[in-house]
N, C-alpha and C positions, 0 to 999 in steps of 0.2 A: 833462381840464381840470385836475385836481388836480396831476398830475405836471408839466404845462407851467407851471402857476402856481408850483409849488415851485421849479422850475429857473429861472424868471424871477426870483424873489426872490433866489435864490443868486447868479445872474449880475449882478443889479442892485447887489448889495453887493460881491461879490468882484471883479467886473470893474474898477471904479474903484480898488479896493485894488491890484490887480496893475498897473494903468496908473500909479498913483502910484509904486510901487516901480520901474517901468520908466522913470520920469521923464517920462511923457506928461502927467501932471497934477501941478501943484505940490503939494508935501507940505503937509498941514494936519493937525496932530495931532487936532484936534477932529473933523474930518470922518472921519478914519481910525477914531477911537474910535466914532463914530456908526455907521459901516458895520459895525464889529466887533460892536457891541451888537446890531444887527439880524440880522447873520449868525449870531450865537450863538443868538438866539431861533429862527431858522429851523432850526437844527441839531436842535432838539428835536421837530420835526414828523416824523411817520412817512413816510419816503421810499417805503417798500415799499407803502404804501397806494395809491400812484399807479400800481401795476403789477399789478392783479388779473388773474387768468386771463381771457382773452377781450378784453383791451385792446390787443392787438397793433396795430401800425400807427403812423403818424406818424413820429416820429424813433426809435421803439423797434424795434430789430431783433427778429425772432422768436427769435433765439438766447438772448434773455433767459429765455424760458420753457423752453428746452431745457437751459439751464445755470443754473437758478434759484439753486442754492446758491452758485455762484461769483458771480453777480450780486449776491445779497444780501450776501455778504461784502464786495464792492467798495463797495456802497452804505453799509454800516456804517462802512467805513474812511473814506469821503468825509464822512459825518456827523461822525465823530470829528475829522477834520482841519479841517472848517469850524468846529467848536466851539473847537478850539485856535486857529484863526485869529481868532475873535472875542476870545478871551482875550488873545492877543498884541496885537491892535490896541488893545484897551482898556488894556493895560499900558503902551503908549507907547514901548517899547524898539524903536527902528527896526531894529536888527540882528535882533532876534527876529522882528519883523514880516516882514522880508525873507525870513528862513529859512522862516517858516511859509507865506508866499505860495508859495514853491517846493514845499513839501510838500503843500499843499492843491491846487495846480495839478496835481501828479503824481497825486494820488488821483482827481481829476476826469478826467484824461486816460486813466487806466487803464480806466475804465468806458467813456468815449467811444470809445476805440480798438476795443473789442470789441463794444459793445452799442448804439451810437448810429448810426443810418443817416445817411449824408452828405446834405446838402441838395442 
């Protein structure tokens, strides 16, 4: 439940940010800053707490626990990038926001490609 809740919070904030950058949602600096503030707060939560031994299943591939050091490194990278995303969004520089959306998305994809079971 913890990991699903954490990922839901990340997606609920990052998803509309990426959609805004892609032009799917009209750009609103105040909304972007709000999503960024919430995303920054979420970045301070322990992602690894959601992946204790014995919690295999759901969207989590068993490879997580076989390659725990690599997984942890990717999770730390993701948390760093979402913190930077929060800072960029609150800073209001649209070009910086666009660049950070790309970097954050890349860090999420790196983990999903290797460790998230497909729906």
